[in-house]
N, C-alpha and C positions, 0 to 999 in steps of 0.2 A: 252446473245443472245440465247444461245441452250435452256435455259428454256422457255423463251418466244415463241420461234419457236414450241416446244414441246406442250406447252399449247395450242397455236393457232391451231397447226395440230390436236388436238383432237376435235378442233370446226368443222373441216371440211369445207365444203363451207360456213357455217354460218359466218366466220370470213373474207371471202373475201369481199373487199371493205368497211370494217367497219374501223372507225379510231380506233387507238389504243391510249389510254390516261393511263399513269402510274404516280403513286406518291410513296411516301414512300421510301424504301431503294433502288428501281430501280435508283433513282438520286442520290445515295451515291458514294463516291469515288471508292468502289468495286462493284457498281451495273452496270446497263447496260451503263450508262454514267453519268457523274457527273454534276448534275444540281446545279445552284447557289441557294443561300437562298434569301428570300424576307426578308427585315428588317422590324420589327415592328415599328410603326403601318403598317399593311397592310391588304388590303381586298380581296374578291374573284376576283375582276377584275385584280388587280395587280398580284395576284398569277397565274391567267390563261395567263396574257400577258407575263409573265416572263418564261413561258414553253418552254422546250429546244425542238426543233424539229429535228428529224433525220430520215433517211430511213433505213429500215431493210428489205433487199431484195425488195419485190415490196410494202412494207407495209409503209405507213406514220405513225410515233411513235411520240407521245408528251410525255416528261417527265415533270410533274409539279415539281416545287421547293418545299423545305421545308421553314420554317421560323427561322430567328435567331432573338435574343433579348439581349440587355445589359441591366441589372438592373441599378439602381441609383449609384452603386458602380463600374459600369463597367464590372461586371462579366458577361461573355458569356452563352449562352444557345440556343440549336438548336432542332428543331423537324423536322422530315420527315415523312408525312403520317397522324399525328394526325390532321393536318389542314383540311384534307379532311372531317375527322368525325366533326370537329367544324363547317365547312360550310354546310354540310349535316344536322346537328342538326339544324342549324339556319333557313335552307330552310324548313325543316320538320315541325317546329314549328313557322314558319312565324315571327321570331324574329329577323330581320335584323336591325331594329331600337332600339333594346333593349339593355341594359346593362345587361351583363350575366358573370357569372362565371361557366365555365365548367370543370368538373373534368373527366378525362380520365384515369381510372384505369388500370393497368399492371405493367410488370416488372419495367417500367419507366413510372411511373404515371406523367400525366401533369395536372397543374392547369392553366387553360387559362382564361385571361380577354378579352372579348369582348365588344367594345363599338361602337355603330352605323355601325353594320357590319364588324368591322375591329378588327383583333386580335392585341391587344395593348400591351399586355405583357403576360408572362407565366413563369412557373418554373417547372423543371423535379425534380421529387423526385424518386430515385431508390428504391421505397418501397418492390416491389416484389423481386427484387434481393437481396436486404439486408435481407428481410425475409429468401430467399433460403440459404444464406450463414450462418445465424444465427442459422436455425433450426438444432437441433441436437448437436449444439456446447456448449461449457459450458455456453455461453450467454443465450442459449434457450433450456435447456435439456428437452427431451420429459420425462414425469412422466409416471411410468408403467400403462398402461391401459388407458392412457390419449389421446384422439383425438386432432387433431389441431384446432378444432372450439373453440371459447371462448365464454364468457358469455357477455349478455348486459350490465351488470355491468362493466365488465373489459373493454369493448369498451369504455363506457361512462367516466370511469376513465382516460383512455389513451387519449381521445379527451382534457378533462380537464388538463391533465399534458402537452399535446402538445401546449396548449394556453399559458403556461407560459414561462417566457424567461429564460430558464434553458439551459446549455450546452448539446448537443445532445448525445455525447458520455457518458456523466456521468448519463444521463437519461437511456440509454441502459443498464448500469451495475445496475443501480438502478431497474430496471425492473426484472432483474434476481432474 
């Protein structure tokens, strides 16, 4: 709440009377207040309706929830904040009725399936975090004078390899 107050304070009178709507980690256990998840499949309206409302001083604050998903084997996954990007992309591209696969790159990349404006499933891939952990290790040593950018051929080979049904850990060692 101190961070939010400070940010709003920098806006001065511009913040007075404006609704405050937050998403992402503001709704996490260690955030401003823990907001529940919307289970998949879920759309924009369910997301907005599930918002948690609270008062912070004289401000009305809404914290929008994240989304949760269990795959066909019952394995759980969750996202907080990426759903705002998904719904924003659908709005921007007027694609509410489309079938779409949306990739949100980052430390924990999300691959999101959207059908008829509803998030129906997603998968989290900790690609950025894994890259950071491996970079400079014996699994991904930096060659002298070599940058971190790759070649188009290497990228294409990696995509081809990823499409095979091989154990991930063995594939990582093979890449070494």
